[in-house]
N, C-alpha and C positions, 0 to 999 in steps of 0.2 A: 256585402252586396252580393245579390240573387244571380244565379247560372244566367237565366231569360235575361237580365240588363245588361251583362257581358256580351250576350250574344247579338247579332245585327236583327232587324227584322225581318230579312229576307230566310238568315237561320232559322228562326223562331217560326217561323209560318213553313217553311220547309219540313223540320222536325214536328211540329204538329200533324202535319198533312204524312208522313211517313207511319206516326203512331195511327194513326185513324186507318192507314190502310192495312195496317197488321191487324189492329182491331176486328175490322170488316170481315178480313179473312180468316180469323179464328172465332168469329160469329158464324159466318157462313158454314166451316168446315164442321163445328160442333153444333148446329142447328139438324135437328132430325128431319125437318120438312125440307132445308135446303137438301141434304143428303139426297133426298128421295127424288126431288125436283130434277136435281142433276143427272142422277141415275136414272131415272125415267124418261129425260132428253137424249140421253145417250142411247137407252133403249128405242125411243123414237128415230133415230138416225140409223142406228143399225137396222129396222125394219125398214126404213126406206130403201137404203142400198139393196138390203135383199130383196124388196119386191123388185125394184130395179135390173138387176140382174136375173129374175125367173123370167121379166117380161122381155128381154133381149133374148134367153135361152129359147122360151117359146117361138119366139119372131124366127129364130136363126133354125129350127125346128121346123118350121113351116115355108120357108124358104128351102131346106135343103134336106128332107128328113129320109133321104134312101141313103146317106153316108154314114148313118148312124152315130154313133159317139163320138166325135173328132175331138181333138184338141181345145178350140174354140168353144165346144158347146160342155165337156167339161170343166173348163176355166168357168163359165157362168156358172154352171150346176153348183160348184166350189163357192163361188163369191155369195151364192144364196144359202146355200148351206151355215156357211162359217159367221156371215154377218147376219143371218136368222134366229143361230144359237146364241150369240153374244148378244143380240136385242131381249131376248127370253133370260139371257142371265141375269141382267141388268132390269129386268123388270120384277125381277126375283131376289134383287141383291141384298137386301136386309134378312128376308129369311133364311139367306145362305149362312148367315152366320150364327145360326143355330145347328148347323151342320158339323160333325166332323173333321177337323183340320185337313184332313186328308182329300175327303171329297169336294172341301172348297179350292184345293189347288188343283185337281183333274177339273174343275168346272170352269176354274179361270184361266188355266194355262192349255188345255186342250185346241180350243178355237183357236190359240196362238201359234200350236203347231200346224193345224189344218191351214191357217193363213197362209203358213212357211210354204204347206204342199202346193197350194194355190197360186202363189208365186213364182214358185219352180219351175210349173209349167211353162212358164214365160220365159224362162231361162232354157228350159229342154227344146220349146219351140223355135226361138233364136240358134241355138245351137245346130239344131238340125238343118235349119236354113243354111245357115254360113256354110257346115261343111259338104251339104249336096251342092252348095253354088262352086265349093273349091273342087268338085266330084271326087270327096272324101267319104269312105264309108260312114254310116250313121245307125249300123248294126249295135254297137256298143251303148249308146246314149242312153237308150229308154232301159235298160237293163241298169245301168249306174244308177239313174233318176229310181227307181224303186229300190235299188239297194241301199241308197244314200236315204231317201225316206224310213225305212225298215230300218235303220241302225239309230236315225234319230228317234222312231217313236221307242225304239227297246231300250234306248239307254234313259229315254223320258219314263216309261214303264217301271223300271229299276230304280231311279229315283224314287219315283213314288212308293213303291212298294217298302223301299228304306224308311222313306219319311212314316209312313204308315207305323211299321216296326220301331224307328227311335226316332220322334217326332221333336229332335235340337236343331237349333239355332244353325250349328255348321252344315246339315243336309238340307234346309232350305237354300243357304246361302249358296251352296251349291248347285240347287237346282236353277237357282236364277242364274249365276253365272253360266250355266250349260245354256239357256237360252237365250242370253247375250253372245256365246259364241255361235249359236246356229243363225243368228241374226247376223253377224258379222258375216257368215259365210253365206248367206243368200245377198247380202250386198255385195261383195265380191263376184259373185257368180253375175248379177247383172252388169258389175260394171267391166268384166271379163267378154261376156257374149255380147251385150248392148253394144260394149265401146267397137268390138270386132266387127259387129254387123252394121253399124253406124259407119265407120271407115269404110267398109267396102263397099254400100251404095256411094259413098262418097265422090268410089272411083268408078262408076256408072257412067255414061254418057249423059251429059247434061239434058239432051231431046227425050231420055228415057222416058215413058210413058209410067205417072205416078213417082217417078224418083223422088219428086222433091216432099210430096206428102208421106211416102214411105219412110224418109230421114227425119222429116220432122215428127211422126209417131214413134218410130225406135229411139229418137233421143229426147222425146217429152218423157216416156216411159220409163227409160233407164235411169232419167233423172229423176224422178221421183220415187221408183222402185229403191235406188241405192239412198235416197236421203232418208226414207219411213225406216229402211232397217237397220240404218249405221244411227238415227234416234235413238230405235230399240235398242238396239246394241249398248249404246250410251245410259240410257235411261234405267235399262236393267242393271246395270253395273252399281247407278248410285242406288237402286232399290235393293240391292242387295247388301250394301255397307252402310248405306245412310237410314236410319228412322222417321225421319222426314220428309224424304223420298217413298217409303214404302205404298206401295199401289193394290196390298191386298187387305186394308182396312177400310172402315166405314168412313172413318174421320179425314180423309183427306178425297172429298168429293172433287175438287177443284182439279186438283194435281191429276185424279183420274181423267177427267172430263177431257183437258188437254192433252194428255198422254194418248188416249185413244182416239181421238179427231185424228190427232196428227200421224201416228204411227198406221193405222186401219181404216178410221171413214173417211179420210180424205182422201188419201192415195188410193183409195177402193174407188171413190167417186169418180177422179180423175181417170184412172185406167177407164172404169166404164166408159167414160165419155168420151173418151181417144180413141178406143177401139170400139165404139158403135156400130162402124160400118158391117151392114149383111154382105154374105156370100152374094154373087150375082145371081141373077134368077136363069131359072134352067131354061136354053133353049137360044139364051143370048152369048154367054161366055161358057166355057168348061171349067167344071169347079175342081180344083185339084186339092183337098184339102192333106195334111200331113197330119196322119193316124198314129 
């Protein structure tokens, strides 16, 4: 008696559907045409986010040109830069396979570090607001921000040099675990200072002007950024130890698409939308940026 005759009709249909789905997944992953389509789609999405960030930066500069490079302007500039570089990388993703392994890792990892710096600026911004509201000195916050970033980049450069000198699997795994650790650190930063600022705003009088909108803004951005960095941390751990979850190869385009969509493109788009409000026009209210 055949196996299909022992199974019910519903089980046979489900089994066939599952087999078809796996075949489709493999067909797409191993198709050069689909690989290029997916990577070019990622390039287009990153390019769109980059253009939006640039437009917002220009609008802010036109509104308050006299304040120089405020945190808000730097944040939008870095968003433009990070997403623009990612877009170029995915346009030439197939050509990158002909580069040396070390250059592939630099081109794929460096925008991720810049993404960390970009959103760490938000944590810094919120920490400054929180401590200023509590009449606590913020003098050490910016030096700490620069020091943390310098240490992160120095360690990553050291790992790249080690990979260049000895390109063995343990070094690649160590590099990916480091990125996972940095992502977890960023997620905890958003949880700590975003959560503190959210709770502080909750204690303000209900009739406070802009309280509800600012509360929603902080709550949404904290949730989005905490989630995206946590997902990045988990995925980088899988990426380090599971070949099926490797993001640095051409034949995992679907995984690449959903990973970069969830941890960079979608969060950046949502945060730029939530923080789209421009500074007030001169002559209406006084604008006091945090430098």
